[in-house]
VEXDREN-2710 file (C-alpha; in Angstrom, 1 decimal):
% VEXDREN-2710
k/r/px/py/pz
1/MET/21.1/-19.9/-24.4
2/THR/18.3/-17.2/-25.4
3/ARG/14.6/-18.7/-24.5
4/THR/11.3/-16.8/-24.6
5/ASP/9.2/-16.5/-21.5
6/HIS/5.7/-16.7/-22.3
7/ARG/4.6/-13.2/-23.4
8/GLY/7.6/-13.9/-25.9
9/MET/9.9/-11.4/-24.2
10/CYS/13.8/-13.0/-24.9
11/VAL/15.7/-14.5/-21.5
12/ASN/19.0/-15.3/-21.0
13/GLY/20.4/-17.9/-19.2
14/ALA/17.5/-19.8/-18.4
15/GLY/16.7/-23.6/-19.2
16/ALA/13.3/-24.5/-20.1
17/GLY/12.4/-25.7/-16.4
18/ALA/13.6/-22.2/-15.3
19/VAL/11.5/-20.1/-17.4
20/ASP/8.4/-22.3/-16.2
21/ALA/9.6/-21.9/-13.2
22/PHE/9.8/-17.9/-13.4
23/GLU/6.4/-18.1/-15.0
24/THR/4.8/-19.6/-12.1
25/ALA/6.6/-17.5/-9.6
26/LEU/5.4/-14.4/-11.7
27/GLY/1.8/-15.3/-11.8
28/LEU/2.0/-15.8/-7.7
29/LEU/3.2/-12.4/-7.4
30/MET/0.6/-11.5/-10.1
31/CYS/-2.3/-12.8/-8.0
32/GLY/-0.7/-12.0/-4.8
33/ARG/-1.0/-15.8/-3.9
34/GLY/1.2/-18.8/-2.7
35/ASP/5.2/-18.7/-2.2
36/PRO/6.5/-16.8/-5.1
37/LEU/9.6/-16.6/-3.7
38/ALA/10.3/-20.0/-3.7
39/ALA/9.0/-20.6/-7.2
40/CYS/12.0/-17.9/-8.3
41/GLN/14.5/-20.1/-6.0
42/ALA/13.6/-23.0/-8.2
43/ALA/14.3/-21.2/-11.3
44/LEU/17.5/-20.4/-10.1
45/GLU/18.7/-23.5/-8.9
46/ASP/17.8/-24.8/-12.2
47/SER/19.7/-21.9/-14.1
48/PRO/22.3/-19.8/-11.8
49/ASP/22.7/-17.5/-14.6
50/PHE/19.2/-16.7/-15.7
51/ALA/19.4/-12.9/-15.7
52/MET/15.5/-12.2/-15.3
53/GLY/15.0/-15.0/-12.5
54/ARG/17.9/-12.5/-10.6
55/ALA/15.7/-9.6/-11.4
56/LEU/12.7/-10.9/-10.3
57/LEU/14.6/-12.2/-6.7
58/ALA/15.6/-8.9/-6.4
59/TYR/12.1/-7.3/-6.7
60/LEU/10.4/-9.3/-4.4
61/HIS/13.1/-8.6/-1.5
62/LEU/12.2/-5.1/-2.5
63/CYS/8.6/-4.9/-2.6
64/GLY/7.9/-5.6/1.0
65/SER/9.2/-1.5/1.4
66/GLU/11.5/-2.8/4.5
67/ALA/15.6/-1.7/5.0
68/ALA/16.0/-5.3/5.3
69/GLY/15.0/-6.4/1.6
70/ALA/17.3/-3.5/0.1
71/ALA/20.3/-4.7/1.7
72/GLN/19.6/-8.1/0.9
73/VAL/19.0/-7.1/-2.7
74/ALA/22.7/-4.7/-2.5
75/ALA/24.4/-8.3/-2.1
76/MET/22.9/-9.5/-5.0
77/LEU/23.3/-6.4/-7.6
78/PRO/27.0/-7.6/-8.7
79/ASP/25.6/-11.1/-9.9
80/LEU/22.6/-9.5/-11.7
81/GLN/24.8/-7.0/-13.5
82/ARG/27.0/-9.6/-14.8
83/CYS/24.0/-11.9/-15.8
84/ALA/22.2/-9.3/-17.8
85/ALA/23.2/-9.6/-21.7
86/SER/20.7/-8.3/-23.4
87/GLU/19.7/-4.1/-23.1
88/ARG/16.6/-5.3/-21.2
89/GLU/17.9/-7.3/-18.5
90/ARG/20.7/-4.4/-18.3
91/MET/17.5/-1.9/-17.6
92/HIS/16.2/-4.1/-15.1
93/ALA/19.5/-4.0/-13.1
94/ALA/19.8/-0.5/-13.7
95/ALA/16.1/-0.1/-12.1
96/ILE/17.3/-2.5/-9.4
97/ALA/19.9/-0.5/-8.5
98/ALA/18.3/2.5/-8.0
99/TYR/15.6/1.2/-5.9
100/ALA/18.2/-0.8/-3.3
101/ALA/19.6/2.8/-3.1
102/GLY/16.5/4.7/-2.3
103/ASP/15.5/6.7/-5.4
104/PHE/12.0/5.3/-5.5
105/GLN/11.8/7.9/-8.2
106/GLY/14.2/6.8/-10.5
107/ALA/13.8/3.0/-10.1
108/ALA/10.1/3.9/-11.2
109/GLU/11.3/6.2/-14.3
110/ARG/13.7/3.6/-15.0
111/LEU/11.0/0.9/-15.1
112/ASP/8.4/2.8/-17.7
113/ASP/11.6/3.1/-19.8
114/ILE/11.3/-0.7/-19.8
115/VAL/7.6/-0.7/-20.5
116/ILE/7.8/2.0/-23.1
117/GLU/10.4/-0.3/-25.3
118/TYR/8.8/-3.8/-24.1
119/PRO/5.3/-3.4/-23.1
120/ARG/4.7/-7.2/-22.9
121/ASP/7.3/-6.6/-20.0
122/LEU/5.0/-7.8/-16.9
123/LEU/7.6/-8.0/-14.4
124/ALA/8.6/-4.3/-14.7
125/LEU/4.8/-2.9/-15.4
126/HIS/4.0/-4.6/-12.0
127/GLN/6.8/-3.1/-10.1
128/GLY/6.8/0.2/-11.5
129/HIS/2.8/0.0/-10.5
130/LEU/4.0/-0.7/-7.4
131/LEU/6.3/2.0/-6.7
132/ASP/3.6/4.3/-8.4
133/PHE/1.4/3.5/-5.2
134/TYR/4.2/3.3/-3.0
135/ARG/5.0/7.0/-4.0
136/GLY/1.0/8.1/-4.3
137/ASP/1.9/9.0/-8.1
138/CYS/-2.0/8.1/-8.7
139/ARG/-1.6/9.1/-12.9
140/ASN/1.1/7.2/-13.5
141/LEU/-0.8/4.4/-11.1
142/ARG/-3.2/4.8/-13.9
143/ASP/-1.3/5.8/-17.2
144/ARG/1.9/3.3/-16.9
145/VAL/-0.7/0.7/-17.7
146/ALA/-2.4/2.7/-20.3
147/ARG/0.6/3.1/-22.0
148/VAL/0.9/-0.6/-22.7
149/ARG/-2.5/-1.7/-22.9
150/HIS/-2.5/-1.5/-26.7
151/ALA/0.1/-4.5/-26.8
152/TRP/-1.6/-7.3/-24.9
153/SER/-4.7/-9.5/-25.2
154/PRO/-7.0/-12.1/-23.2
155/ALA/-4.6/-14.6/-24.8
156/LEU/-1.5/-13.4/-23.1
157/PRO/-0.8/-15.0/-20.0
158/GLY/-1.2/-12.5/-16.9
159/TYR/-3.4/-10.2/-18.9
160/HIS/-5.8/-10.5/-15.9
161/GLY/-2.8/-8.7/-13.6
162/VAL/-2.6/-5.9/-16.0
163/LEU/-6.8/-5.8/-16.2
164/ALA/-6.3/-5.4/-11.6
165/MET/-3.4/-2.7/-12.0
166/HIS/-5.6/-0.9/-14.6
167/ALA/-8.6/-0.9/-12.3
168/PHE/-6.8/0.6/-9.4
169/GLY/-5.0/3.4/-11.2
170/LEU/-8.8/4.2/-12.4
171/GLU/-9.9/3.8/-9.5
172/GLU/-7.2/6.5/-7.7
173/CYS/-8.2/8.6/-10.2
174/GLY/-11.7/8.7/-9.5
175/ASP/-12.7/6.9/-12.5
176/TYR/-14.7/4.7/-10.6
177/SER/-17.4/2.9/-13.4
178/GLN/-14.6/2.1/-15.3
179/ALA/-12.3/0.7/-12.6
180/GLU/-14.9/-1.0/-11.4
181/GLU/-15.5/-2.5/-14.9
182/CYS/-11.9/-3.7/-14.9
183/GLY/-11.6/-5.1/-11.9
184/ARG/-14.6/-7.3/-12.3
185/ASP/-13.2/-8.3/-15.8
186/ALA/-9.6/-9.6/-14.2
187/LEU/-11.5/-11.0/-11.9
188/ALA/-13.9/-13.0/-14.9
189/MET/-10.5/-14.2/-15.9
190/GLU/-9.0/-15.1/-12.8
191/PRO/-11.1/-15.2/-9.9
192/ARG/-7.9/-15.5/-7.4
193/ASP/-6.7/-12.5/-8.6
194/GLY/-6.5/-10.4/-5.1
195/TRP/-5.2/-7.4/-6.2
196/ALA/-8.1/-7.1/-8.8
197/HIS/-10.4/-7.7/-5.8
198/HIS/-9.1/-5.2/-3.9
199/ALA/-9.4/-2.9/-6.7
200/VAL/-13.0/-3.4/-6.7
201/ALA/-13.4/-2.7/-2.8
202/HIS/-11.6/0.4/-2.9
203/VAL/-13.8/1.6/-5.4
204/MET/-17.1/0.5/-3.0
205/GLU/-15.3/2.6/-0.6
206/MET/-14.6/5.7/-1.9
207/GLN/-18.6/5.8/-3.1
208/GLY/-19.7/4.8/0.7
209/ARG/-21.3/1.3/-0.6
210/ARG/-20.6/0.1/2.7
211/GLN/-23.2/-2.7/2.3
212/GLU/-22.0/-3.8/-1.0
213/GLY/-18.8/-3.6/-0.1
214/ILE/-19.4/-6.1/3.0
215/ALA/-21.3/-8.8/0.6
216/TRP/-18.9/-8.3/-1.9
217/MET/-15.8/-9.0/0.4
218/GLN/-17.6/-12.0/2.4
219/GLU/-19.2/-14.1/-0.6
220/ARG/-16.0/-14.0/-2.3
221/GLU/-13.9/-14.9/0.9
222/ALA/-13.2/-17.9/-1.0
223/HIS/-11.5/-16.6/-3.7
224/TRP/-9.1/-13.7/-2.1
225/ALA/-8.2/-15.0/1.4
226/PRO/-6.6/-18.7/1.1
227/ASP/-3.2/-18.3/0.9
228/SER/-2.7/-14.9/0.1
229/ALA/0.0/-12.3/0.5
230/LEU/-2.5/-9.7/0.4
231/ALA/-5.0/-11.0/2.9
232/VAL/-4.4/-9.0/5.3
233/HIS/-5.2/-5.7/3.3
234/ASN/-8.2/-7.5/2.0
235/TRP/-9.4/-7.9/5.5
236/TRP/-8.7/-4.2/6.7
237/HIS/-11.1/-3.5/3.6
238/LEU/-13.7/-5.9/5.1
239/ALA/-13.1/-4.1/8.2
240/LEU/-13.4/-0.7/7.2
241/PHE/-16.9/-1.3/5.6
242/LEU/-18.1/-3.0/9.0
243/LEU/-16.8/0.1/11.2
244/ALA/-18.8/2.5/8.3
245/GLY/-21.5/0.6/9.7
246/GLU/-20.6/1.0/13.3
247/ARG/-20.3/-2.6/13.8
248/THR/-17.4/-2.3/16.2
249/ASP/-17.5/-5.4/17.7
250/GLU/-17.4/-7.5/14.5
251/VAL/-14.3/-5.1/13.7
252/LEU/-12.7/-5.6/16.9
253/ALA/-13.0/-10.1/16.4
254/LEU/-11.7/-9.2/12.8
255/HIS/-8.6/-7.6/14.3
256/ASP/-8.0/-10.0/16.1
257/ALA/-8.3/-12.9/14.3
258/ARG/-7.4/-12.0/10.8
259/VAL/-5.4/-8.5/10.9
260/ALA/-3.1/-8.4/14.0
261/GLY/0.1/-10.4/12.2
262/ASN/2.7/-11.8/13.7
263/GLY/4.6/-8.7/13.4
264/ALA/7.4/-10.0/10.7
265/VAL/6.1/-8.1/8.1
266/ALA/5.6/-4.0/8.0
267/LEU/2.9/-3.7/5.4
268/ASP/0.9/-6.1/7.5
269/LEU/1.3/-4.1/10.5
270/VAL/0.1/-0.9/8.9
271/ASP/-3.2/-2.3/8.8
272/ALA/-3.3/-3.2/12.2
273/SER/-1.9/0.2/13.1
274/ALA/-4.7/1.8/10.7
275/LEU/-7.5/-0.1/11.7
276/LEU/-7.3/0.3/15.7
277/TRP/-6.7/4.2/14.9
278/ARG/-9.6/4.5/13.4
279/LEU/-11.3/2.4/16.2
280/GLN/-10.0/5.1/18.7
281/LEU/-11.0/7.8/16.8
282/ALA/-14.5/6.0/17.2
283/GLY/-14.5/5.7/20.9
284/VAL/-13.8/2.1/20.8
285/ASP/-11.7/1.4/23.8
286/CYS/-8.5/-1.2/21.7
287/GLY/-7.4/-2.5/25.1
288/GLN/-4.5/-4.1/25.1
289/ARG/-3.9/-4.5/21.3
290/TRP/-1.8/-1.1/21.1
291/LYS/1.0/-2.6/23.4
292/ARG/1.7/-5.5/21.0
293/LEU/1.3/-3.8/17.8
294/ALA/4.0/-1.2/19.6
295/GLU/6.1/-4.1/20.5
296/GLN/5.8/-5.4/16.8
297/TRP/6.8/-1.7/15.5
298/ALA/9.5/-1.3/17.7
299/PRO/12.5/-2.8/15.8
300/PHE/11.4/-0.7/12.4
301/ILE/11.6/2.6/13.9
302/CYS/15.3/2.6/12.6
303/ASP/14.3/1.4/9.5
304/GLY/14.4/4.8/7.8
305/TRP/13.2/3.2/4.2
306/TYR/9.5/4.1/4.0
307/ALA/7.9/7.3/5.8
308/PHE/4.5/6.0/5.4
309/ASN/5.5/3.2/7.7
310/ASP/7.1/5.1/10.4
311/ALA/3.7/7.2/10.3
312/HIS/1.5/4.2/11.3
313/ALA/4.6/3.0/13.8
314/MET/3.5/6.3/15.4
315/MET/0.4/5.8/16.0
316/ALA/0.8/2.4/17.7
317/PHE/3.4/4.1/20.0
318/VAL/0.7/6.9/21.0
319/GLY/-2.1/4.3/21.3
320/ALA/0.3/2.1/23.4
321/GLY/1.4/5.3/25.1
322/ARG/5.0/4.0/25.0
323/TRP/6.2/7.8/24.2
324/ASP/10.0/6.9/24.9
325/LEU/9.5/5.0/21.5
326/ALA/7.3/7.7/19.8
327/ASP/10.0/10.4/20.7
328/GLN/12.7/8.0/19.6
329/LEU/10.8/7.7/16.4
330/LEU/10.9/11.3/16.2
331/LEU/14.6/11.8/16.3
332/THR/15.4/9.1/13.9
333/MET/12.5/10.7/11.0
334/ARG/14.4/14.4/11.8
335/ALA/18.0/12.7/11.4
336/ARG/17.0/11.1/8.1
337/LEU/15.9/14.8/6.6
338/ASP/20.0/15.1/5.9
339/ARG/20.4/11.7/3.7
340/ASN/19.4/11.5/-0.1
341/GLY/16.8/9.3/-1.2
342/SER/13.1/9.5/-2.3
343/ASN/12.2/9.2/1.5
344/GLN/14.0/12.0/2.7
345/MET/11.5/14.3/0.2
346/MET/8.3/11.5/1.5
347/THR/9.5/12.4/5.4
348/ARG/10.1/16.3/4.9
349/ASP/7.3/16.4/3.3
350/VAL/4.5/14.6/4.9
351/GLY/6.0/11.6/7.3
352/LEU/7.5/13.8/9.9
353/PRO/4.7/16.3/10.5
354/LEU/2.2/13.6/10.4
355/ALA/4.4/12.2/12.7
356/ARG/4.4/15.1/14.9
357/ALA/0.6/15.7/14.6
358/LEU/-0.3/12.4/15.8
359/HIS/2.1/13.1/18.4
360/ALA/0.5/16.4/19.4
361/PHE/-3.2/14.2/19.2
362/GLY/-1.9/11.9/21.7
363/ARG/-0.5/14.2/24.0
364/ARG/-4.3/16.0/23.9
365/ASP/-2.6/18.9/22.2
366/PHE/-5.6/18.8/19.8
367/GLY/-4.8/22.6/18.5
368/GLY/-1.0/21.8/17.3
369/ALA/-2.6/18.8/15.5
370/ILE/-5.2/20.9/13.7
371/ALA/-2.3/23.2/12.6
372/ILE/-0.2/20.3/10.8
373/LEU/-3.6/18.5/9.7
374/ARG/-4.9/20.9/7.7
375/PRO/-2.6/22.1/5.0
376/LEU/-1.2/18.3/5.1
377/ARG/-4.3/16.9/3.7
378/ALA/-3.5/18.5/0.2
379/ILE/0.1/17.2/0.1
380/ALA/-0.3/13.9/1.9
381/HIS/-0.2/11.7/-1.7
382/ARG/3.6/12.5/-1.4
383/PHE/4.3/9.8/0.8
384/GLY/2.2/6.9/-1.1
385/GLY/-0.6/5.0/-0.2
386/SER/-4.6/5.0/-1.6
387/HIS/-7.3/7.4/-1.0
388/ALA/-8.4/5.3/1.5
389/GLN/-5.6/4.8/3.7
390/ARG/-4.9/8.6/3.7
391/ASP/-8.4/8.9/4.7
392/LEU/-7.2/8.5/8.1
393/ILE/-5.6/12.5/7.9
394/ASP/-9.1/13.3/7.8
395/LEU/-10.6/11.5/10.5
396/THR/-7.7/12.4/13.1
397/LEU/-8.8/15.9/11.9
398/LEU/-12.2/15.7/12.5
399/GLU/-11.3/14.0/15.5
400/ALA/-9.2/16.9/16.9
401/ALA/-11.8/19.3/15.6
402/ARG/-14.3/17.9/17.9
403/ARG/-12.1/17.7/21.2
404/ASP/-10.7/21.1/20.5
405/GLY/-14.3/22.3/20.5
406/ARG/-14.0/23.8/17.3
407/ALA/-17.5/24.1/16.0
408/PRO/-17.1/25.8/12.4
409/LEU/-14.6/23.6/11.8
410/LEU/-15.7/20.7/12.6
411/ARG/-19.1/21.6/10.8
412/ALA/-17.0/22.9/7.4
413/LEU/-15.2/19.2/8.1
414/ALA/-18.3/17.3/8.6
415/HIS/-20.4/18.9/5.5
416/GLU/-17.1/18.4/3.1
417/ARG/-17.2/14.4/4.0
418/LEU/-21.0/14.0/4.1
419/ALA/-21.0/15.6/0.1
420/VAL/-18.6/12.7/-0.8
421/LYS/-20.4/10.1/1.5
422/PRO/-24.1/11.1/2.2
423/ASP/-25.0/8.3/4.3
424/ASP/-21.9/8.0/6.2
425/PRO/-22.9/7.6/9.7
426/GLN/-19.3/9.0/11.5
427/ALA/-19.8/11.8/9.2
428/ARG/-23.0/12.7/10.6
429/ARG/-22.1/12.2/14.2
430/TYR/-19.4/14.6/13.7
431/ARG/-21.9/17.0/12.0
432/ASP/-24.4/16.5/14.9
433/ALA/-21.7/16.9/17.1
434/ALA/-20.9/20.6/15.6
435/ALA/-24.3/21.6/16.1
436/ASP/-24.1/20.4/19.9
437/LEU/-20.8/22.6/20.5
438/ARG/-22.8/25.7/18.5
439/GLY/-25.8/24.5/20.8
440/ALA/-23.8/24.8/24.3
441/ALA/-21.4/28.1/23.5
END
């Protein structure tokens, strides 16, 4: 039986109850809230041959950026391909097959083909947007959404999510004013949209608006924090604002209460690693937190799915002094260079060099770390993440220059940073440290 979803897209194999459950799951996914997996499974229990329900289930397993999810999807593919009765559904099946095989670029292109033909396919738009983020493709992060906005209006369910995605893409392309406006418009429609909230936080982070950022996060916590898959990442954003204000005791407390997780989700561990590494660069003793985090990362060493995750695992191993795990990860990453897939390129170009630089930094080979990090900054987007996340590379380079006594380099890097964030206390400290080094020479 052919029905339509709430945006008028034809769906096959679904009863009315399954369509409603699918829409519930999709709505939760767009806000980053609740349990979209349970709602999706309810749709498939109602209608096992619901092709778009099966597609949504596959994407939910894939978007966690872990090899285990891809393995689950590979087992699901035959049933999805069997149920895919329309051209759109077959296009989704092809995109999912590429994604599960590790071809992120191919999957992103197939998802773009879908929204060009079917611009109101919210699921295809959302998953393509995530792949643009995971691949560091800021232009497509913005333009994939721009290409379809003509087909949308506030009357269509999910429009807030379209605005939220566009806001993040605009921010990553440096259009901060339009990005903030777009994000705030999304939140006016749906205050619980965690992605929109996160997009506005990114704008404030990139503009160095730390006091506004703290207020933005704290005053709206009741909207973005409860029952949210994005909560840890948004807590991380609050922690960055606090750290920029040198409120390190509050950052540590926030890490312990909100960011340090149970170790089950790689994306949450990324935030924990990134926060502790920044604290360590700022001279804060993180104590036993590194040990626990390294133990949580250890099962992911052989994951081989996403180099961005691997680099953050290396931070934990170096921070904890677990050189056995750090060396094992380097060997595993080198072995991946012989494989096909998008992660091979990500590992070759950025992931492995960055892991080696972090390893060198931890071994106090600051000159070696500098030699890798300086050219790496220009191509770091190739392994994904946001500007705010990849800023950690610049911060590590600054600290390596300070510890290696490289006064001219430290001065240059500090002024580079101050040109973008004139009120950044950390950049000012590095500028002053460079002057002290020159005075002592």
